[in-house]
N, C-alpha and C positions, 0 to 999 in steps of 0.2 A: 504494500500500500504506500503510495506516494504522499510523504509529509512536507508541507510548506509551512514557511514561518508566518503566514498571515491567513486569516479566516477566508474561506472561499465565499464570494458574494451569492447571497441567496436570489433564487430566480423569482422571489416574491417582492424583492425590493423594486418600487416603482422607479423607472427611468425617466428623467425630465429632460427635455431637449432645450438647451439654452441658446437664445437667438445670439449672434454675434451684431455688433453694430456695423450698419452699413455707412462708411464715411463718405460723404458727398464729394465727387470730383469738382475741379474748378469749374467745368462746364454745368454741373448741376446746381453748385452754389449760385452760379449767375442766373440760372432759371429760377431758382427759389427767390432771389433778390428782385426778380422782375415778376413774380407771380401776380395774377389778377387780384385785385381787390386788397393787395398787401397795404396796410397802414404804415405810415412813417415810423411810429413808435415800434411797431413789431420789426420793421426793417433795421431800425437802431438796435434792437435787442439781438438780431441775428449778427449784426455787425460786431456787438461786443462779444459774442460767444465764439464766432469763427475767426476774428482777428485779434481777440484779447484772451480767448481760453476761459472766459468765466462760466461758472456753473449756474443754472437758472436761479436758484434760490440765493446765491450771492449777488446776482444781478438785481433781483428785486429789493436788495437792501442798499443799493447804491444811491448816494444822494449827491446834490450838486458840490458839496464840499470834497467828494471823492476826487473830483477833476478840476476844481476851481483853480488851483495853482498854475499849472500849464495852460488850461483852457483859456483863461482870461489873458494871458500873456501871449497867446497864439503859438505856443511851442508844440512842435509835432516831431515824433510821436508823443502823443499825450500821455503822461503818467496817470494811472488810475489807482487810487489806493482803496482797496477792497477789503471790507469787513468780513471776514470769514466766518458764516454761521456754524460749519461744522467743528471748527476748533476754538471759536472765539478769540482769533487773533486777526492780524492784518497783514496783507501781503500787497505787492505792487505788479501790475502787468501795464500793457500800453495799448492805445488805439491809433490808427493812422489819421491822417489828415482828412480822408473822405469820411470817416465816422465823424469828426470834429464838425464838417460842414453840414451834416445832417443834423447834428445836435443844435447847431446855430439856429437852422430853420425851426426845429421844433420849439425851443426855447422862445424865440421871437413870437411864434403863433400863441403859445401859452400866456405870454406877457399881454398880448393885444385882447385876450379875453379877460383881463383882470387879474390873472395870477401873478404874484411877486415870487421870482425865483430867488429864494434864500438858500443858506447853507444847508439846511435840513430838508430842502424840497428834493422829492424823488427824481431820479433820473428819468424814469419811465412811470407816468401816471396812469390810472384806471381810466380809460376814455369814457366809460359809460357811467361813473360815478358823478362826473361834474365837479368832483372835489379834488384837492391835492393829495390825493390818497395813492401810495404804491400799488401797482399791479401785482396781483398775486401770483405765486410760483404756477399754481394750477391754470390760471387764465392765460399766463404767459406761455406756457407750453402748449396749450390748446391753440393759440394764435399762431406759433411757430408750425405746429403740425398742419394746420389749415393751409399756411403758405406753401408746405411742401407738397401737400396734395394737389392744390390748385396750380402748382408749377408744372404738373404733368410728368415730372420724373418717376421712375420706378422705384417704389418704396420698400419693397420686399424681394428678394431674390434668392435663388439656391446656389451656394457658391460651394463647389466640392463636397456636396453632401451635407453641407452646413446651411442653415437658414440665416440670411443677414437681413436686418431690419434698420431702417432709418427712422431715428427719433431726434428730438432737440438736442439730447446729449451728444449726438453724432457731430454736431458743429464744434464742440470742444475738442473732439478727437481730430477733426480737421485741422484746427489750430496746431495740434502736436506733430501730425502727420507730414504736414507742409513745411514745418520749420526744422524737423529732425534731419541733421546733416548739414544744416545751414546755421545753426546757432548751438553753443555749447549746451548739452543735455541738461545740465544743472540749472541753467537760466530757464529753460523751457518748463522744467519742472516747478521752479520757483514761481514763474508768471501764472501757472496753472493753480498755484495755492497748495501744492503737494510738499508735506512736511519734510520729506527726504530732501527735495530741491531747496528749501528755504533754510534748513539747517546747514547745508552745504555753501549755500550763496551768501547768507547773512551771519551765519554762526548762531542762529537763534532766530525764531519767527518774529520776535519782537524789535529786533535790532535792524531797523530799516536806515541803514547807513547811506547817506546821500551820495557819496562816491561810488558806491556799489551800484545804486539805482542808475546813475549816469553811465556806467559801464553797460549795464543791461540795456538802456536806452539806445547806445550806439550799436549793441549786437542787434536790436530789433530793427532799428532803422536800416542795417546793411541786409537784413533778411526779409523785410516786409513784403518785398516784391514777389516772393514765394507763395504769399498768402492771397494776393490778388486774383479774383476770379476772372475767368476768360469772359471778355465781353461787357464787363461791368463797368458802366460809366453813370454819372449822375451830374446833372447841371443844376444851378440853382433854382432855375424856373421850374424844373420837374420836381424838385424837392418841395418848392413853396406850394405846387398845385396839388401835390400828394397830401401835404398836411392839411391845407384848406379843405379838401375832399373828405379826408377822415374826420375833422372836426365837425363839418356840416353833418355828415351822416350820424355822428355819434351825439350830436345835440350840444356839443361845447360851444359852437357858434350858434347862438339862438337867433333863428330868423324873425322871431316874433318882436325882436328888439330893433327899433328905427336905426340907432347907431351901428349895429351889427350889419343891417342891410346895406346902409350906405357904404360901410367898410368894404363889404363884398363888391359892390358895384364898382367901386374904384380899383379894387384888386383885381378883378377878373377883366376889367376894361369893357364893361358892357356898354354897347352903344346904343342910343335912342331907348334907353330904359323905360323912360316914362311912357313913350309911344306904345312899347310892348305891354307895359302895365295896364294901360288905358283900354287896350284891345281886349286883354284878358278879363278885364272887370265888366266889360259889355256882355260877356257870356254868363255873368251872374255869380262869379267868385270873389271874395273879399280881397282887399289890399294885401294882406299877409300871405295869401294862397298865391296871389298872382306874382308877388316877389319871389316866393318860394318856387314856384314853377320856373321862372326865368333863370334863378341862379342854379337850380339843379340841373337844368337843361345845358347850361354853360359847362358846368362840372361833369355832365355824363353820368349822372347818377339818378336813382329813382326818386321821384318827388316825394317829399316828406308830408306826411299827413298832419300839419300843424293846425292847431285851434287857436282862435281869436281869444282875447281877454276873458276869462271866466265871468268877470263882472259885467260884461256886454249882455243886455237883456235880448239881444237877437243875434242868430248864427246863422250861417249857411252851411249845409251839411249834405252829405251823399245820402242815396237810398240805404245804404248799409249802415248807415249810423242811425237812422230814424228809430228804430225800436229801443236804442240806448236811451236817446234823448226824450222819447215819451215816457219811458220808465222813469226818468229823472224829473218829470214834471214840466217838460217844454211842450208848447202848442204849435201846430203847423200853422203858418200864415199864408204861405203860397208855394206852388211849384214853378221854378224859373225855366225859361225856354232851354236852358243847358241840361235841364233834368236834376239839378241842384234843388233843395228844399230849404226855404226860409223858415226858421222856427223861432219862437219868442218864449222867454222864461215866463212861466205863469206866476203872477205876483200875489 
């Protein structure tokens, strides 16, 4: 009888197939960054993960103070001081000039709707909350996954009998894969927040020596061309349009406010806007809806269903909304030629 120095595995032990990460190629990353309906904030998140090696959970903790020093001085690559949730320490990575340009547009748009960018302001806010709240890790990953799917790339594939699957974390591996061989490995590990790299480079995770950071910056500058995706370009105009589109769709830019409407009219270069509004109002819709249709048409997005001031005793609604308003105590006044219905709040 053959004796071995270890127990023979039982056939009853369940076998689990562990998926490997599918790391995006440069061409695939380019498609992800050009995916339909990709918001500017999600694009910035992808930049931070693919070009800075950040974890999703660390990215959600970033504040303006994390980049302020280099960002306000226009220094690139820009140092990012990352508070690491996993170890409760701090590490440093970098982002290229292209990411800083996206951030400039993003912060500008947030300021224009009244947000004050302070040291504790999140780098990425939750678009839907309309408050200065950071996006959650779950929502951030959902948005990145949606961009990956919308890009049309293959997300799952069989590779040598193993299953490879792309997920948000794959962007972090893109960072490591494309820098390997072009930068000292201990620098790569340190920029990804790995303890082994931090201890080797800094002599301890808490000792962020400025001279060491500058050496890492120079190494990143020399190697960052290997991170650039194929075909990825961005202009200031494209970034501004992407930001405006996202903020209108999410409601951050509230079209029910006159000052916001006037800002968008100037921003989008809408010509003869008053003539268009007058024509639309002849069909029976109110002023806010007329402006909304005009702005959304210019942005190429689905018209928003904005309501007028709730204190207004009269409203123009669609047939689909009628049942709701009748239940709320509104009375039908007339049916307009457009098919819209004029209702009045019962007093």
